[in-house]
KESE-103609 format. One record per residue: residue number from 1; residue in one letter; z, y, x of N, C-alpha, C in turn. Coordinates in steps of 0.001 Angstrom, whole numbers, plus 500000, padded with zeros to 6 digits. Each point is the difference from the previous one (the first is absolute). Layout:
BEGIN
- NUM  A  Z  Y  X  Z  Y  X  Z  Y  X;
...
//
This chain:
BEGIN
- 1  X  499772  506845  513854  500516  500839  500648  499113  500297  501071;
- 2  X  499332  501077  500212  498960  500361  501210  500320  500386  501295;
- 3  X  499755  499986  500930  500468  500245  501326  500364  501437  500054;
- 4  X  499169  501074  499268  501031  501130  500325  501552  499857  499237;
- 5  X  500192  499476  499189  501159  499622  499484  500949  499312  501196;
- 6  X  499392  499162  500673  500697  499155  500830  500359  500806  501256;
- 7  X  498798  500969  500646  500586  501306  501058  500979  500606  499218;
- 8  X  500101  500254  498769  500878  501352  499473  501418  499100  500164;
- 9  X  500159  498799  500252  501377  499569  499808  500436  499657  501545;
- 10  X  498833  500034  500763  500373  499945  501579  500672  501493  500394;
- 11  X  499338  500945  499284  500344  501615  500120  501957  499992  499701;
- 12  X  499715  499384  498593  501636  499889  499824  500995  499675  500608;
- 13  X  499498  498719  500533  501012  499271  500924  500075  500860  501523;
- 14  X  498790  500661  499856  500615  500739  501522  500360  501170  499999;
- 15  X  499677  500405  499267  500594  501670  499313  501686  499873  499601;
- 16  X  500632  498981  499198  500985  499697  499797  500494  499042  501292;
- 17  X  499556  499967  500961  500850  499231  500978  500859  498771  499316;
- 18  X  498866  498881  499287  500817  498933  499323  500519  499036  501288;
- 19  X  501302  499747  500021  500866  499001  500513  499648  498716  499686;
- 20  X  499209  499471  500579  499513  498504  499766  500873  498941  499904;
- 21  X  501416  500332  500818  500835  499289  499796  500920  499635  498754;
- 22  X  499874  500979  499169  500669  500255  499069  498924  498991  498539;
- 23  X  500943  499817  499277  499663  499321  498731  499488  500804  499036;
- 24  X  500532  501394  499793  500044  500854  498852  499827  501702  500916;
- 25  X  498534  500355  498770  499709  501553  500396  499828  500421  498424;
- 26  X  500137  501115  500119  499935  500618  498694  498992  501137  500138;
- 27  X  498763  500265  498940  499223  500981  500211  499914  500543  498609;
- 28  X  499691  501071  500054  500053  500858  498455  497984  500523  499774;
- 29  X  499912  499963  499048  498600  500301  499367  500021  501438  500600;
- 30  X  500768  500682  500271  499671  501620  500476  499465  499507  501726;
- 31  X  500813  499174  500587  499666  499655  501196  498645  499763  500404;
- 32  X  499435  498611  498709  498843  499261  500391  499005  501409  499969;
- 33  X  500051  500906  498855  498832  501052  499887  500554  501067  501075;
- 34  X  500903  500239  500565  499938  500927  500963  499372  499341  501585;
- 35  X  500102  499302  499905  499650  499065  501523  498486  499416  499833;
- 36  X  499481  499925  499001  498450  499339  499948  499277  500640  498886;
- 37  X  500517  501058  499304  499402  500537  498894  499181  499483  499089;
- 38  X  500641  498649  499893  499439  498784  498887  501000  499926  499276;
- 39  X  499520  499825  498454  500584  499445  498890  500862  498784  500526;
- 40  X  501510  500047  499559  501088  499441  500337  499446  498714  499048;
- 41  X  499621  500187  498593  499709  498568  499453  499494  499205  500369;
- 42  X  498462  500723  500853  498695  498934  500427  500866  499630  501167;
- 43  X  500817  500799  500798  500450  499240  501434  501010  499174  499932;
- 44  X  500314  499645  498687  501404  499158  499558  499385  498634  498965;
- 45  X  498909  499830  500108  499169  499140  499108  499927  498804  501121;
- 46  X  500557  499183  499519  500130  498856  500959  500266  498799  499145;
- 47  X  498928  499408  499189  499964  499043  498972  500119  498988  500483;
- 48  X  499266  499467  501099  500026  498634  500777  500049  500263  501358;
- 49  X  500203  498722  500786  500159  500177  501421  498564  500663  500591;
- 50  X  498751  499760  499258  499012  500455  500868  500272  501623  499933;
- 51  X  500744  500480  499090  500262  501544  500112  500670  500666  501041;
- 52  X  500744  498755  500929  501375  500330  500543  499202  500818  501260;
- 53  X  500457  501215  500643  499490  500679  501200  500116  499117  500997;
- 54  X  499531  500144  501279  500177  499231  501054  501178  500286  500755;
- 55  X  500709  501235  499908  501420  500332  500357  500922  499510  499708;
- 56  X  499675  499667  498194  501137  499017  499291  499920  498495  500254;
- 57  X  499045  499559  499874  499465  498756  500400  500774  499402  501385;
- 58  X  499421  500973  501086  500618  499816  500874  501529  499614  500522;
- 59  X  500485  501267  499682  501591  500113  499626  500787  498847  499106;
- 60  X  499221  499563  499278  500916  499252  498757  500398  500837  498951;
- 61  X  499168  501265  499532  500942  500702  499176  499007  500250  498712;
- 62  X  500846  500229  498868  499033  500409  498901  500425  501059  499092;
- 63  X  499450  500466  498963  500612  501111  499524  500576  500147  498564;
- 64  X  500736  500231  499611  500623  499794  498869  500693  501746  499418;
- 65  X  499632  500063  498580  500535  501397  499227  501508  499814  499889;
- 66  X  500604  500892  500489  501848  500079  499485  500255  501024  499354;
- 67  X  499403  501026  499934  499873  501092  498765  498869  500811  499768;
- 68  X  500335  500768  498976  498809  500419  499688  499572  501376  501801;
- 69  X  498759  499749  500196  499846  500783  501159  501023  499165  501291;
- 70  X  500190  499263  500247  500453  499033  501362  499422  498592  500110;
- 71  X  500192  499502  500979  499077  498907  500389  501166  499377  501252;
- 72  X  500344  498638  499764  500512  499588  501294  498679  498666  500613;
- 73  X  500271  500894  501349  499053  498914  500914  500895  498710  500390;
- 74  X  500117  498995  499716  501122  498779  500263  499004  499072  500414;
- 75  X  501076  498899  500735  499426  499181  500842  500143  498483  499461;
- 76  X  499172  499630  499708  499862  498678  499112  498683  499623  499522;
- 77  X  500145  498744  498988  498720  499972  499648  499781  500374  498137;
- 78  X  499031  500904  499665  499947  500601  499026  498753  499274  498978;
- 79  X  499722  499191  500689  499012  499152  499049  499881  498208  499650;
- 80  X  499511  499658  499017  500127  498681  499610  498778  499647  500022;
- 81  X  499516  498549  500444  498666  499371  500236  499940  499666  498323;
- 82  X  498964  500144  499375  499837  499300  499112  499872  498480  500127;
- 83  X  500409  498902  498956  500217  498770  500200  498324  499643  499409;
- 84  X  499328  498523  500831  499063  499981  499164  500191  500003  498513;
- 85  X  498840  500036  499210  499756  499772  498576  499783  498397  499710;
- 86  X  500452  499592  498854  499537  498791  499498  498672  499722  499356;
- 87  X  499482  498941  499624  498731  499833  499434  499990  500359  498717;
- 88  X  499014  500851  499404  500121  501055  498700  500024  498738  498950;
- 89  X  500594  500348  499098  500215  499342  498457  499473  500946  499012;
- 90  X  499530  499396  499003  499435  501435  498716  501239  500001  499101;
- 91  X  499686  501067  499798  500985  500509  498650  499413  500900  499079;
- 92  X  499881  499061  498657  499413  500572  498806  500454  501504  499790;
- 93  X  499986  501137  499687  500188  500935  499925  500263  500087  498063;
- 94  X  501083  500982  500054  500668  499591  498240  499234  501212  499524;
- 95  X  499314  500825  500685  499471  501054  499216  498974  499699  498775;
- 96  X  500425  500445  498961  499227  499672  498629  498515  500716  499775;
- 97  X  499871  501054  500679  499027  500877  499596  499627  500501  501265;
- 98  X  498648  500865  499720  499756  500787  501406  500656  500870  500032;
- 99  X  500517  500752  501409  500618  501229  500047  499350  501453  500275;
- 100  X  499544  500399  498936  498811  501095  500549  500509  500609  500928;
- 101  X  501247  500607  500541  500402  500876  500525  500115  499355  501460;
- 102  X  499999  499176  500101  500370  498661  501147  498423  500508  500935;
- 103  X  500362  499738  501459  498871  499743  501074  499153  501617  500057;
- 104  X  501188  501159  499975  498887  501212  500190  500016  500273  501570;
- 105  X  500494  499246  500844  499972  500070  501361  499976  498510  500966;
- 106  X  499820  499961  501061  500052  498957  500910  501375  499853  501006;
- 107  X  501124  500906  499498  501388  500003  500708  500213  498748  499892;
- 108  X  501642  499580  501069  500675  498957  499492  501099  500491  498522;
- 109  X  500187  501269  499839  500635  499745  498632  499152  499265  498782;
- 110  X  498680  500239  499966  499208  499573  498950  500419  498505  500196;
- 111  X  499609  499242  501119  500302  498345  499939  501579  499908  499517;
- 112  X  501469  500563  500863  500569  499772  499325  500635  500174  498838;
- 113  X  499380  501094  499256  500539  500237  498631  499219  498924  499301;
- 114  X  498735  499579  500364  499328  498902  499215  500698  498589  500153;
- 115  X  500872  499729  501183  500554  498702  500324  501069  500260  499061;
- 116  X  500759  500999  500033  501091  500318  498708  499699  499651  498600;
- 117  X  498853  500704  499614  499713  499399  498569  499563  499178  499838;
- 118  X  499384  499061  500709  499439  498449  500044  501336  499296  499848;
- 119  X  501076  500127  500269  501123  499135  500108  500257  499642  501621;
- 120  X  499124  500166  500901  499852  499351  501229  501359  499924  500872;
- 121  X  500523  501562  499893  501083  500672  500750  501672  498880  499204;
- 122  X  499844  500148  498989  501151  499090  499480  499918  498718  500373;
- 123  X  499130  499165  500009  499473  499008  500157  500692  499240  501865;
- 124  X  499292  500909  500708  500598  499861  501491  501281  500136  500185;
- 125  X  500470  501454  499456  501775  500169  500217  500974  499138  498732;
- 126  X  499412  499285  499233  500627  499351  498881  500850  500516  499328;
- 127  X  499580  501165  499852  501151  501033  498837  498938  500474  498957;
- 128  X  500036  499252  498576  499750  500434  499008  500195  501354  499472;
- 129  X  499387  500713  499273  500311  501263  499482  499902  501039  500959;
- 130  X  499497  500558  500813  499990  501065  501295  499213  501370  498979;
- 131  X  500847  500750  500260  499412  501601  499558  499996  501015  500891;
- 132  X  498871  500391  500013  499827  501042  501376  500440  501201  499738;
- 133  X  501022  500239  500952  500841  501003  499720  500180  501104  501563;
- 134  X  499602  499894  500855  499840  500321  501168  498903  499978  501087;
- 135  X  499465  501360  499913  498812  500304  501068  500161  501308  500212;
- 136  X  499472  500412  501621  499932  501358  500263  501112  500048  501139;
- 137  X  499924  501205  500311  500866  500558  500985  501253  500399  499233;
- 138  X  501169  500006  500772  501412  500402  499569  500872  499962  501527;
- 139  X  501015  500648  499619  501103  500183  501388  500713  498893  499377;
- 140  X  500450  499204  501529  501005  498972  500578  501538  500605  499030;
- 141  X  500509  498875  499776  501327  500237  500516  500545  499991  501163;
- 142  X  501347  499983  500219  500308  500234  501726  500518  498287  499921;
- 143  X  499368  499699  500738  500851  498350  500630  499932  500402  501605;
- 144  X  500718  498734  500862  499971  499705  501218  499278  498484  500530;
- 145  X  499673  499659  500718  499571  498749  500837  499816  499815  501579;
- 146  X  499846  499083  500313  499714  499636  501675  498466  499644  500354;
- 147  X  499744  500447  500992  498586  499533  500218  500782  499834  501751;
- 148  X  499925  498473  499841  500828  499183  501457  501339  500418  500113;
- 149  X  500366  501134  500844  501462  500121  499795  500309  501761  499793;
- 150  X  499124  500759  499882  499393  500921  499545  500319  500049  498665;
- 151  X  501284  501022  499672  499890  500566  498426  499396  501282  499549;
- 152  X  499208  499860  498951  499195  501487  499844  500738  499781  498306;
- 153  X  500297  501663  499479  500371  500148  498952  498764  501202  499272;
- 154  X  499658  499441  499048  499001  500447  499146  500496  501008  498716;
- 155  X  499267  501026  499978  500532  500957  499399  498703  500601  498765;
- 156  X  499616  499906  498892  499153  500561  499208  498681  500605  500800;
- 157  X  499666  498429  500321  498415  499854  500772  499037  499204  498832;
- 158  X  498967  500710  500021  498804  500076  498771  499441  498125  500226;
- 159  X  500029  499532  499256  499648  498890  499813  498856  499781  498691;
- 160  X  499200  498828  500205  498664  499945  499148  499798  498637  499614;
- 161  X  500074  499774  498882  500044  498287  499197  498727  500141  499527;
- 162  X  499127  499141  500495  498603  499937  499136  500028  499334  498311;
- 163  X  501279  499054  499850  500362  499759  498898  501303  499537  499801;
- 164  X  500353  499989  499107  501569  499423  499722  500034  499614  498657;
- 165  X  500673  498762  499709  499952  499152  499131  501662  499936  499228;
- 166  X  500308  500169  498973  501657  499513  499620  499892  498924  499180;
- 167  X  500630  498796  499819  500349  499055  499519  501353  500095  499233;
- 168  X  500374  498881  499258  501618  500223  499940  500793  499590  500913;
- 169  X  499946  499296  500974  500725  499994  501008  499513  500130  501490;
- 170  X  498777  500842  499671  499452  500152  501743  499100  501362  499549;
- 171  X  499524  500287  501495  499127  501387  500281  499029  499324  500757;
- 172  X  498932  500000  499840  498641  499710  500992  499700  501292  500730;
- 173  X  500035  500384  501412  499373  500969  500522  498866  499524  500842;
- 174  X  498642  500475  499561  498781  499457  500714  499419  501005  500956;
- 175  X  499715  499672  501323  498942  500918  500847  498823  499228  500244;
- 176  X  498430  500631  499734  499001  499642  499581  499179  500755  500561;
- 177  X  498758  499086  500723  499345  500205  501307  498640  499530  499060;
- 178  X  499049  500693  500470  498254  498985  500090  499911  499295  501502;
- 179  X  499561  498783  499425  500055  499155  501542  501285  500222  500517;
- 180  X  500115  498619  500809  501008  499597  500453  500320  500204  501425;
- 181  X  500939  501131  500153  500249  500408  502005  500589  498655  500154;
- 182  X  500122  500154  501437  500717  499164  501164  501524  499681  499754;
- 183  X  500208  501644  499879  501718  500339  499220  500608  501035  499368;
- 184  X  500587  500637  499922  500609  500803  499119  501070  500738  500844;
- 185  X  500347  500812  499493  501525  500848  500518  500975  499529  498871;
- 186  X  501111  499626  500519  501260  499547  499351  500129  500990  498748;
- 187  X  500399  501383  500543  500395  500972  499089  499323  500340  498981;
- 188  X  498816  499048  499928  499289  500106  498296  500507  499248  499369;
- 189  X  500454  498766  500321  500766  499223  498790  501828  500320  500059;
- 190  X  500422  500762  501342  501593  499922  500399  500765  501199  499322;
- 191  X  499208  501335  500256  500262  500908  499273  500275  500364  498411;
- 192  X  498998  499079  499465  500279  500174  498680  500822  498863  498848;
- 193  X  500207  498675  501074  500789  499069  500007  501067  500620  499681;
- 194  X  500377  501021  501352  501515  500439  499769  500608  501271  499103;
- 195  X  498773  500748  499990  500010  500993  498547  500473  499400  498748;
- 196  X  499060  498914  499622  500461  499689  498807  501055  498730  499798;
- 197  X  500211  499334  501116  501445  499438  500155  500989  500975  499373;
- 198  X  500108  501484  500273  501023  500812  500276  499880  500325  498358;
- 199  X  499111  500131  499338  499643  500297  498504  500225  499281  499220;
- 200  X  499593  498228  500537  500439  499261  499146  500513  498574  500387;
- 201  X  501325  500289  500660  500542  498643  500667  500475  498893  499286;
- 202  X  499745  500018  498893  500388  498811  499087  498809  499402  499701;
- 203  X  498499  500375  500603  498918  499292  499733  499397  499137  501138;
- 204  X  499196  498957  500011  499582  500090  501478  498678  500897  500111;
- 205  X  499881  499966  501429  498815  500907  500519  499202  499084  500684;
- 206  X  498730  499795  499422  498956  498999  500602  498744  501564  500796;
- 207  X  500097  499390  501270  498614  500987  500536  498791  499086  500070;
- 208  X  499230  500538  499798  498417  499476  500063  499043  500368  500523;
- 209  X  499560  499596  501285  498717  500233  500151  498874  499729  499585;
- 210  X  498953  500837  499682  498770  499473  499212  498673  500447  500257;
- 211  X  499279  498907  500523  498305  500724  500664  499195  499287  498769;
- 212  X  498879  500864  499804  498553  499713  499432  498999  499729  501038;
- 213  X  499283  498724  500074  499028  500158  500504  498458  499385  499620;
- 214  X  499408  501273  499748  498743  500230  499188  498973  498887  500528;
- 215  X  499572  499731  501076  499222  498953  500575  499999  498510  498773;
- 216  X  501292  499734  500094  500397  498606  499719  500829  500420  498269;
- 217  X  500266  500902  499753  500791  500425  498133  501616  499099  500855;
- 218  X  500176  500255  500820  501588  499333  500142  500986  501014  499631;
- 219  X  500837  499833  499240  501270  500827  499958  501054  499081  500908;
- 220  X  500214  500686  500873  501260  499437  500392  501409  500556  500372;
- 221  X  501088  499429  499771  501107  500345  499914  501310  499357  501096;
- 222  X  500548  501104  500518  501387  499026  500922  500945  500774  499430;
- 223  X  500812  498722  499259  501663  500533  499807  501040  499646  500570;
- 224  X  500568  501058  500675  500951  500049  500981  501640  500654  499459;
- 225  X  500972  499549  500732  501352  500837  499956  500821  500145  501413;
- 226  X  500658  500911  499548  500791  500523  501511  501220  499195  499890;
- 227  X  500100  498972  500894  501484  499319  499862  500869  500674  500433;
- 228  X  499931  500942  500720  501279  501065  500517  499499  501182  499567;
- 229  X  500695  500612  499011  499203  501349  499509  500622  501096  501257;
- 230  X  500603  499869  500920  500203  500579  501190  499306  500043  500862;
- 231  X  498995  499136  499803  499363  499667  501487  498489  500361  499831;
- 232  X  499402  500502  500411  498697  500753  499844  499087  498522  499966;
- 233  X  500094  499090  501126  499246  499187  500534  500307  498622  498939;
- 234  X  501057  500244  499133  500127  498359  499696  499114  499819  498817;
- 235  X  498516  500358  500031  498894  499659  498772  499997  498638  500180;
- 236  X  499687  499405  498980  500003  498752  499764  499269  499478  499096;
- 237  X  498577  499103  500289  499380  499824  499016  500696  498797  498658;
- 238  X  499474  500342  498945  500470  498673  498835  499253  499371  499881;
- 239  X  498597  500477  499695  498795  499170  499644  498682  500718  499807;
- 240  X  499179  499525  500517  498613  501189  499944  498590  498850  498830;
- 241  X  499488  500685  499424  499182  499750  499073  498496  500543  499942;
- 242  X  499144  499126  499922  498536  500873  499775  499145  499619  498784;
- 243  X  499547  500912  499147  499619  499718  498646  498572  500695  500245;
- 244  X  499291  499101  499182  498683  500713  499392  500001  500154  498542;
- 245  X  500346  500938  499293  500178  500524  498621  498639  499697  499089;
- 246  X  500008  498848  499411  498855  500030  499182  500373  500857  498489;
- 247  X  498339  500502  499340  500390  500648  498833  500225  498579  498790;
- 248  X  500164  500041  498788  499775  499409  499473  498650  498799  499262;
- 249  X  498811  500944  500337  498949  499905  499891  499079  499986  501119;
- 250  X  499876  499039  501091  499238  500168  500968  498759  500158  499985;
- 251  X  499126  500832  501153  499006  500063  500283  498984  499010  500489;
- 252  X  499023  499448  499269  499408  498917  500632  498333  500409  500445;
- 253  X  499631  498888  501134  498645  500584  499907  498691  500074  499028;
- 254  X  500622  499228  498898  499135  500088  498671  500032  501518  499299;
- 255  X  501314  500434  499767  499915  501190  499619  499470  501256  500689;
- 256  X  499707  499633  501346  499257  501122  500693  498377  500146  500275;
- 257  X  499734  500990  499318  498356  500147  499992  499804  501184  500757;
- 258  X  498796  500343  500647  499532  501431  499981  499753  501200  499191;
- 259  X  500935  500884  500635  500349  501206  499101  498376  500420  499374;
- 260  X  499930  499934  499016  498717  500062  499234  499276  501068  500437;
- 261  X  500930  501591  500294  498810  500990  500353  500159  499799  501674;
- 262  X  500197  499333  500361  499481  499872  501529  499123  499085  500155;
- 263  X  498532  500070  500738  498911  499029  500376  500702  499150  500755;
- 264  X  499868  498719  500349  499984  499296  501250  499437  500327  500967;
- 265  X  501452  500223  501277  499350  500585  501254  499665  499064  500907;
- 266  X  498666  499830  500445  499244  498600  500726  500923  499961  501066;
- 267  X  499348  500985  501098  500267  499931  501269  501070  500903  500920;
- 268  X  501055  500679  498919  500791  500794  500531  501194  499221  500429;
- 269  X  500493  500338  501165  501541  499418  500727  500539  500896  500507;
- 270  X  500739  500560  499324  500942  501034  500607  501158  499686  501401;
- 271  X  499703  500774  500739  500734  499596  501557  501423  499493  499738;
- 272  X  500805  501576  499254  501265  499744  499681  500280  498476  499686;
- 273  X  501277  499589  500893  500144  498573  499801  501740  499878  499240;
- 274  X  500316  501209  498828  501177  500007  499893  499829  500424  498653;
- 275  X  500134  499298  498904  499664  500598  498609  501255  500878  499750;
- 276  X  501234  499409  500252  501081  500939  499529  500111  501569  500424;
- 277  X  499292  500107  501443  499903  501204  500399  499094  500664  499220;
- 278  X  498769  499493  499783  498929  500657  499270  500555  500602  498409;
- 279  X  500788  499313  499514  500476  500433  498620  500964  500749  500387;
- 280  X  501280  500249  500766  500600  500659  500509  499375  501682  500172;
- 281  X  498662  499919  500837  499164  501012  500447  499787  500752  498259;
- 282  X  499439  499226  498967  499979  500787  498975  500946  500587  499613;
- 283  X  501481  499762  500118  501228  500452  499686  500205  501022  500686;
- 284  X  499896  500196  500895  499978  501128  501058  499295  501151  499864;
- 285  X  498587  499102  499721  499366  501266  499635  500288  501003  498609;
- 286  X  500672  499197  499170  500234  500311  498694  501441  501129  500355;
- 287  X  500731  499712  501151  500819  500912  500545  499609  500953  500394;
- 288  X  498726  500219  500142  499381  501223  500888  499759  499822  501880;
- 289  X  500394  498812  500440  499312  499620  501034  498847  500210  500342;
- 290  X  498874  500516  500070  498940  499751  499643  498824  499938  500873;
- 291  X  500409  500266  501731  499047  499826  500648  500159  499021  501075;
- 292  X  499056  499707  500813  499830  499098  501322  501455  499938  500853;
- 293  X  499969  501212  500395  501185  500213  500998  501611  499819  499092;
- 294  X  499959  500238  499145  501188  499905  499149  500394  498710  499406;
- 295  X  499029  499309  500257  499967  498373  499048  500323  499255  501015;
- 296  X  499504  500397  501655  500248  499213  500993  501378  500544  500604;
- 297  X  500446  500757  500303  501150  500450  499801  501339  499108  499410;
- 298  X  499580  500063  498398  500900  499096  499529  500318  498527  499983;
- 299  X  498807  499164  500275  499737  498725  500730  500391  500136  501266;
- 300  X  499808  500523  500846  500212  500002  501316  498535  499156  500756;
- 301  X  499104  500645  498907  498506  499589  500701  499528  500684  500959;
- 302  X  498918  499934  500382  498791  500682  500826  499129  500613  498876;
- 303  X  499159  501245  500268  499315  500279  498903  498869  499252  499649;
- 304  X  499336  498723  500580  499163  499173  500030  500802  499335  498756;
- 305  X  500994  499591  500052  500538  498627  499073  500217  500837  498857;
- 306  X  500480  501316  499759  500165  500636  499151  498609  500208  499209;
- 307  X  499046  500257  500698  498662  499823  499077  499494  498851  499515;
- 308  X  500429  499046  500985  499911  498335  498969  500449  499872  498974;
- 309  X  501095  500318  499937  501112  499826  498604  499399  500954  498733;
- 310  X  499499  501344  500604  499456  500625  498870  498713  499517  499212;
- 311  X  498947  499415  501203  499002  499444  499692  500425  499081  499128;
- 312  X  500813  498767  500180  500437  499110  499106  500648  500496  498676;
- 313  X  500597  500986  499542  500246  500408  499021  498803  500995  499040;
- 314  X  499117  499970  500754  498811  500805  499296  499433  498912  499803;
- 315  X  499954  498543  500431  498803  499033  500427  500555  499378  498350;
- 316  X  501862  500404  499588  500034  499940  498506  499924  500260  499219;
- 317  X  499894  501403  500260  499460  500745  498737  501130  500972  499996;
- 318  X  501179  499936  500885  501120  500536  499660  500189  501411  500458;
- 319  X  499218  500308  500850  500138  501549  500828  498479  500180  500352;
- 320  X  500098  501481  500195  498756  500433  500555  500033  501414  500806;
- 321  X  499327  500234  501369  500378  501006  500750  498764  501317  499766;
- 322  X  500185  501191  499983  499341  501411  499912  500819  500795  500951;
- 323  X  498885  500353  500885  500514  501105  501254  501207  499384  500853;
- 324  X  500148  499056  500252  500934  499282  500643  500867  499667  499422;
- 325  X  500456  500557  498745  501259  499345  499032  499737  498695  499102;
- 326  X  501079  499493  499851  499993  498899  499472  500267  500075  498438;
- 327  X  499956  499525  498661  499808  500273  498877  500042  498796  499231;
- 328  X  500875  499861  499002  499865  499009  499351  498829  499667  498831;
- 329  X  499491  499440  499970  498896  499862  498867  500818  499320  498257;
- 330  X  499279  500283  499231  500734  499689  498708  500535  498478  499879;
- 331  X  498968  499409  500450  500840  498735  500279  501442  499685  500752;
- 332  X  499608  500950  500789  501169  499863  501215  501415  500776  499019;
- 333  X  499673  501043  499540  501297  500771  499348  500241  499158  498942;
- 334  X  499532  499283  499087  500118  498700  499253  500987  498969  500537;
- 335  X  499478  499373  501335  501090  499301  500644  501106  500250  500275;
- 336  X  499926  501477  500548  501272  500285  500639  500970  500349  499065;
- 337  X  499633  500007  498633  501391  500037  499007  499973  498792  499446;
- 338  X  499334  498699  500083  500714  499177  499393  501286  498999  500404;
- 339  X  500546  499358  499216  501099  499497  500207  500002  498750  501098;
- 340  X  500654  499511  500659  499911  499125  501221  499424  498635  499183;
- 341  X  500468  499559  498796  499048  498454  499659  498984  500592  499521;
- 342  X  499028  500787  499628  498742  500062  499554  499338  500726  501408;
- 343  X  500640  500406  501309  499315  500411  500981  498915  498914  500661;
- 344  X  500725  499074  500165  499540  498421  500897  498814  499451  499049;
- 345  X  500037  499915  498879  499020  499499  498964  498946  501290  500477;
- 346  X  500390  501014  500052  498632  500988  500133  499449  499963  501219;
- 347  X  500712  499961  501018  499577  499596  501525  499121  499219  499606;
- 348  X  500254  498619  499440  499482  498773  500317  498555  499724  498950;
- 349  X  500093  501074  498817  498353  500396  499691  499089  500381  500926;
- 350  X  500818  501153  500796  498925  500622  500714  499436  499071  501220;
- 351  X  500851  499125  500568  499739  499246  501076  499260  499037  499549;
- 352  X  500019  499865  498760  499224  498871  499793  498490  500443  499796;
- 353  X  499595  501333  500250  498688  500523  499824  499804  499564  501570;
- 354  X  500297  499872  500712  499581  499549  501489  499239  498962  500205;
- 355  X  498912  499446  500647  499520  498939  499675  500653  499063  500486;
- 356  X  500433  500028  501655  500673  499048  500723  501299  499901  499230;
- 357  X  501046  500760  499070  500824  499353  499472  499422  499486  498824;
- 358  X  499119  500567  499248  499585  499293  498740  499663  498540  499906;
- 359  X  499199  499686  501300  499588  498810  500595  501330  498983  500049;
- 360  X  500768  500247  501230  501297  499442  499804  501036  499523  499087;
- 361  X  500138  501132  498642  500425  499641  499071  499186  498743  499276;
- 362  X  498752  500181  499952  499371  498796  499119  500295  498724  501220;
- 363  X  499990  500154  501191  500318  498862  500141  501160  499431  499890;
- 364  X  501280  500648  500171  500942  499721  499560  500431  499345  498980;
- 365  X  499119  500466  499122  500164  499868  498377  499309  498635  499870;
- 366  X  498934  499576  500713  499555  498826  499919  500608  498623  500428;
- 367  X  500599  500434  501031  501276  499209  500723  501142  499759  499103;
- 368  X  500047  500581  498797  501317  499722  499601  500230  498534  499554;
//
């Protein structure tokens, strides 16, 4: 959330003369728009405690939707700090063949879907034969709950589930992120939990927070429960797991050779230091984000850093630039449509064409 939004919330508190001695205040989307001129949906996006405006944080409030177009400013702890993850263990994928339609992007849904297809999610929650049946936005059933001693009544609030799977005796609801935040707003698990508990009261509802960490290929799962469905803050950790999902046939150094169409690059060492962001840049160019300024804004870089990552993508032969616009090369276009299982080996072949990487692989191979 930006400083502009933080300031806008201070304007709201002043304009509405919020009584800071009270634990609950209501505000409509129309009021937010009228006072600030900003979009209510943007103003209300507070997915972690870092998004909480100072006027909320300093007075112990957080924000919850309670009806379509109506929000509650309520005093209490709205966020849950993620517990430490465990040491990663290997999980061998059950996928029998390469999925040609998988891996078309770099978002959390790609990795969440892969973990489901690979059987990792079933293994983690210890529920076999889970079938994807829930995804996207819908309006909630009516339910009530307490934040401390304050009762809130929720009616037809729009909620979103990244992925929901149903088994014979359970429904698993997953909130997914790329990289692991410090905390998350409990609402992201609590509202779907209450909604689907009303729909299927005879089944166990299992809320799961999922993150994928591209740097170390970790699939992280936090399995929660709400010990008191009427208490927003009754969230309890049941178990946490960290997996590395391995294919049935692993890539080894012996299988990686420099791509035959690219000569060995002797002295070239790009200044970009995060290969995952270089790869993500390729996908962003494919989506139409094709200039230094827009790339810098997407990643939160300055424009010099943006140029470093464009230069790295050019060095890999995936991107070129013409008159200030980035364009995918033929190799870049091919890479952008590869399924996930083939994408890594493709990049490995290209990287093996760099003298530094080539020599490092040779040394590692000799030491095996």
